C-alpha positions in Angstrom: 88.0 86.5 144.2 88.3 83.0 145.6 91.3 80.7 146.0 89.2 77.6 145.3 90.2 77.1 141.7 88.5 74.4 139.7 91.3 73.2 137.4 89.1 70.6 135.8 86.9 73.3 134.3 89.8 74.5 132.1 89.9 73.0 128.7 93.2 73.8 127.0 94.1 73.3 123.4 97.5 73.9 121.7 96.8 77.5 121.1 96.0 78.0 124.8 99.3 76.3 125.7 101.2 78.8 123.5 99.6 81.6 125.5 100.5 80.2 129.0 103.2 82.1 130.9 106.6 80.4 131.2 106.7 77.8 134.0 110.2 78.7 135.0 109.3 82.4 135.5 106.2 81.4 137.5 108.3 79.3 139.8 110.7 82.3 140.3 107.7 84.6 141.0 106.3 82.2 143.6 109.6 81.9 145.6 110.3 85.6 145.4 106.7 86.5 146.4 106.6 84.1 149.3 110.0 85.4 150.7 109.5 89.0 149.7 113.1 89.1 148.4 114.8 88.6 145.1 118.0 87.9 147.0 116.5 85.1 149.1 114.8 83.7 146.0 118.1 83.5 144.2 119.6 81.6 147.2 116.7 79.2 147.3 116.8 78.5 143.6 120.6 78.4 143.4 120.8 81.1 140.7 122.0 84.7 140.6 119.9 87.7 141.7 120.2 89.0 138.2 118.6 85.8 136.9 115.7 86.2 139.3 115.2 89.8 138.1 115.3 88.7 134.5 112.6 86.0 135.0 110.3 88.5 136.9 110.7 91.0 134.1 109.8 88.3 131.6 106.6 87.6 133.5 105.8 91.3 133.8 106.3 91.7 130.1 103.9 88.8 129.5 101.2 90.2 131.7 102.1 93.8 130.7 101.7 94.7 134.4 104.2 95.2 137.3 104.0 92.3 139.7 106.4 93.8 142.3 107.1 97.2 143.7 110.8 97.7 143.9 112.0 99.6 147.0 115.6 100.4 148.1 116.2 97.3 150.2 113.1 95.1 149.5 110.4 94.2 147.1 106.7 94.0 147.7 103.9 92.5 145.6 102.0 94.9 143.6 98.1 94.6 143.7 98.3 92.6 140.5 101.1 90.4 141.9 99.1 89.8 145.1 96.1 88.9 143.0 98.1 86.3 140.9 100.0 84.7 143.9 97.2 82.4 145.3 96.6 80.9 141.8 100.3 80.2 141.3 100.5 78.7 144.8 97.6 76.3 144.1 98.9 75.4 140.7 102.3 74.4 142.0 100.7 72.6 144.9 98.7 70.5 142.4 101.9 69.7 140.4 103.7 68.6 143.6 100.8 66.4 144.7 100.6 64.8 141.2 104.3 64.1 141.3 104.1 62.5 144.7 101.2 60.3 143.5 103.4 59.0 140.7 106.4 58.3 142.9 104.5 56.6 145.8 105.7 53.1 146.3 102.7 50.8 146.0 104.4 48.0 148.0 106.8 49.6 150.5 107.5 46.4 152.4 108.2 44.1 149.4 111.4 44.5 147.4 111.0 43.2 143.9 114.3 42.4 142.1 114.9 41.1 138.6 118.3 39.5 138.0 120.1 37.4 135.5 119.5 33.7 136.2 123.2 33.0 136.7 123.7 35.9 139.2 120.5 35.0 141.1 121.4 31.3 141.4 125.1 31.6 142.1 125.5 34.8 143.9 122.3 36.6 145.1 120.1 33.9 146.6 122.9 32.2 148.7 123.5 35.6 150.3 120.0 37.0 150.5 119.4 35.5 153.9 121.8 38.0 155.5 119.9 40.9 154.0 116.6 39.6 155.3 118.1 39.2 158.8 119.4 42.8 158.7 116.1 44.2 157.3 113.3 41.9 158.5 110.7 44.6 157.6 111.3 43.9 153.9 110.4 40.7 152.1 111.9 39.9 148.7 110.5 38.8 145.4 113.2 37.7 143.0 112.5 37.0 139.4 115.1 36.1 136.6 115.3 37.5 133.1 118.0 38.3 130.6 116.0 41.2 129.1 116.4 44.7 130.4 113.3 45.7 132.3 111.8 49.0 131.1 110.1 49.8 134.5 107.0 50.9 132.7 105.0 49.4 135.5 105.5 48.7 139.2 106.3 45.0 138.7 110.0 45.6 139.7 111.8 47.9 142.0 115.3 47.1 140.9 117.2 45.2 138.2 120.6 43.6 138.4 122.2 43.3 135.0 125.5 42.3 133.5 125.9 44.9 130.8 128.0 47.6 129.1 126.2 50.5 130.8 125.3 53.7 129.2 121.5 53.5 129.5 120.3 57.1 129.3 116.7 56.3 130.3 117.5 54.7 133.7 119.9 55.3 136.5 122.8 52.8 136.7 125.1 52.1 139.6 128.2 50.0 139.0 127.9 47.0 141.4 131.2 45.4 140.5 133.6 44.9 137.7 134.2 41.2 136.9 137.0 39.0 135.7 137.0 35.7 133.8 139.1 32.8 134.9 139.4 29.2 133.7 138.0 26.6 136.1 137.4 22.9 136.2 137.0 20.1 138.7 140.3 19.2 140.3 139.9 15.5 139.3 140.1 16.6 135.6 143.7 17.6 136.1 144.8 14.3 137.6 146.4 11.6 135.3 146.3 8.0 136.2 150.1 7.5 135.8 151.1 10.8 137.3 152.5 12.1 134.0 152.3 15.8 133.2 148.9 16.8 132.0 148.5 18.1 128.4 146.0 20.9 128.7 145.3 20.6 125.0 143.6 17.2 125.6 141.0 18.6 128.0 137.4 19.2 126.8 136.1 22.8 126.9 132.8 24.3 128.1 131.9 27.5 126.4 129.4 30.2 127.2 128.5 31.1 123.6 127.1 34.6 124.4 128.1 37.0 121.6 129.9 39.4 124.0 132.3 36.6 125.0 133.5 35.7 121.5 136.9 37.4 122.0 137.4 36.0 125.4 136.5 32.5 124.2 139.0 32.8 121.4 141.8 33.7 123.8 140.8 30.9 126.2 140.8 28.3 123.4 144.2 29.5 122.3 145.7 29.4 125.8 144.3 25.9 126.3 146.2 24.6 123.2 144.2 25.8 120.3 143.1 22.2 119.3 140.7 21.4 122.0 137.3 20.0 121.4 134.5 22.2 122.6 132.2 19.6 124.0 129.4 21.8 125.3 128.1 25.3 124.4 125.7 27.1 126.6 124.0 30.5 126.9 123.7 30.4 130.7 126.7 30.8 133.0 125.0 29.0 135.8 124.7 25.8 133.7 128.3 26.3 132.7 129.2 26.3 136.4 127.2 23.1 136.9 129.0 21.4 134.0 132.4 22.4 135.4 131.5 21.1 138.9 130.5 17.8 137.3 133.9 17.4 135.8 132.7 17.8 132.2 135.5 20.1 131.1 137.3 23.4 131.5 135.3 26.6 131.4 136.0 30.4 131.3 133.6 31.8 133.9 133.2 35.1 135.8 135.1 35.0 139.0 132.2 36.4 141.0 130.2 33.2 140.2 132.8 30.7 141.1 135.2 32.2 143.7 133.6 30.3 146.6 133.9 27.0 144.8 137.6 27.9 144.2 138.0 28.8 147.9 136.6 25.5 149.0 138.6 23.4 146.5 135.6 22.3 144.4 137.1 24.1 141.3 140.6 24.9 140.3 142.2 27.2 137.7 144.4 25.3 135.2 145.5 28.6 133.6 147.3 31.2 135.6 145.7 34.1 133.7 142.5 36.0 133.6 140.5 38.2 131.2 138.7 41.5 132.0 135.1 40.9 131.4 133.6 43.2 128.6 130.6 43.9 130.9 130.1 44.9 134.5 127.4 44.2 137.0 125.0 47.1 137.5 122.1 48.0 139.7 119.5 49.6 137.3 116.2 51.4 138.1 114.5 54.8 137.6 116.2 57.4 139.7 113.2 57.8 142.0 113.3 54.1 142.9 116.7 54.5 144.4 115.2 56.9 147.0 112.8 54.2 148.2 113.9 53.0 151.7 113.8 49.3 150.7 116.0 50.0 147.6 118.4 52.1 149.7 118.7 49.4 152.2 119.4 46.7 149.6 121.9 48.9 147.7 123.9 49.5 150.9 123.8 45.8 151.8 124.8 44.5 148.3 127.6 47.1 147.9 129.1 45.9 151.1 128.8 42.3 149.9 130.6 43.0 146.6 133.4 44.8 148.4 134.2 41.5 150.1 134.3 39.7 146.7 136.6 42.4 145.2 139.0 42.0 148.2 139.0 38.2 147.8 139.8 38.6 144.1 142.7 40.9 144.7 144.2 38.5 147.3 143.6 35.4 145.0 145.1 37.1 142.0 148.2 38.2 143.8 148.9 35.0 145.6 148.2 32.9 142.5 150.5 35.1 140.3 147.7 35.6 137.7 148.5 37.7 134.7 146.0 39.7 132.6 145.4 38.4 129.0 144.8 41.3 126.6 142.8 39.7 123.8 
């Protein structure tokens, strides 16, 4: 007998697959055989000793041969079990090597991120320099898209998406909840004669994305209900630009504009806010989150968004904002 098994010489068809022994039982056999103990095997596999015994009996029934000799305080491989062991060891070694080959990061020093255009332009890029200072061993490649990347290739390591969540094919980590506030340039609220401003006279800038339909309706109502919507967009970043240019009042996610509010470039004419129907997520296959570069980025960005959340709580409380339930 030789341990040098040529797996490529085996040509399996469906009927052969039906006759293969159960993989779970083979795994239990391997651990029990290598440790010479059903008890230790149970501990290693996080199952009960009875479950180990059951899987071994299943395998022995399959081969119609005893694979272990049961003694009072130990078990030993039978001659048939000893004959089987090197084949099972090599088979599982091949499986592990194949799995590692699929999970190897082809570009360990380059972090490839796909983000929504608005989040990339207004939030990520202005902060990314601090990540690169903290982790100079990684360089970043940022691309923008509104589509959910399927990670069928290695073109991306991580996606940042504004979504409902619930993707069962990928791992999702909540980055931050978000809140929608009304913003405009401060000059838009100033009247020439110092009279009280009629909010109903102000032009509106709307992000016409379908998920914001209910928020937009509440915003228009709070602004007077008879306002003229002068600009409709499908990109929040362009909406921010329009507000900064004094073109109107816009309902925009706080995370995209809070620094403009902090520096006085934008103000909030309404003392209310809406919960966003979506949240910001980090999205990737589970294995990607174990990559050192993705772990570093995740830790960094989670710390950054905690600062934004703290800023929001302080701003909301000091401004006496109330939640609009629309």
